[in-house]
Residue, then its C-alpha position, 0 to 999 in steps of 0.5 A: x587422581x591427586x594424592x601420594x602414590x596414585x598414578x594418573x589412571x588411579x592405581x594405588x601403590x598401597x592396596x586396601x589391606x595396607x600392602x605396598x606393591x612392588x616397584x621395578x625400575x628398568x634401564x632403556x631396552x630392558x626385557x620385562x617378559x618374553x613370549x612363552x614365559x609363564x605369566x606371573x605379574x601384571x605391570x602398570x607403567x608409572x614412568x616411561x614407555x614399554x613396547x609390546x613386541x610380536x611377529x606380523x604375518x610375514x614373521x617380522x618382529x613389530x611393535x604391537x603397542x606402546x604402553x605409557x603412563x598409567x597403562x596396564x599390561x601383562x594382565x592376560x597371561x596372569x588372569x589365565x595362568x597362561x604363557x606370554x604371547x608377546x615380548x615387553x621391552x622397555x623403550x626408554x628408562x621406566x619405573x613400573x608397578x608390579x602386580x603379583x599373581x597372588x595380589x590378583x588372586x587375593x583381590x578376586x577370591x571375594x568376587x562374584x563367581x559369575x564375575x570371575x568366570x566372565x573375566x576369564x572368558x573375556x581374557x581368553x577371547x582376547x588371547x585367542x584373537x591375538x593368536x589368530x592374528x599371529x604369522x600365517x603359514x603359507x600353503x604348499x603350492x601344489x595345495x593351492x585351488x586353481x580355480x577349478x575347471x570342471 
């Protein structure tokens, strides 16, 4: 998309009300948010890359996704007033567009209530799917089924 202030995915730095959205410049390996933090902002990568980190089934910290230019992250916790389910750490120096909870609420307040509910439903579904793919707890050896000799 051409024009000053637009990213490659069309996120404008000015909203229709002419409010300038905040930018955040980060050094390499800067923590944007941590798992367990309250979701108060979403982010669009304007320059650089951000790794989304979480634990795999063995409990090892792994990269779940790498977000690049024009990509949005952190929106699920923000939309659902929930806690973060992963860590976000810059892979390299980054410039981010910060979208506040207030901005999202202002944008959604005039949206059809059905659409608002649908967005919340889909966001919750994704959060639940992410949680279900988290570390698996091992059963106690005495609780395992031996195949049953009946």
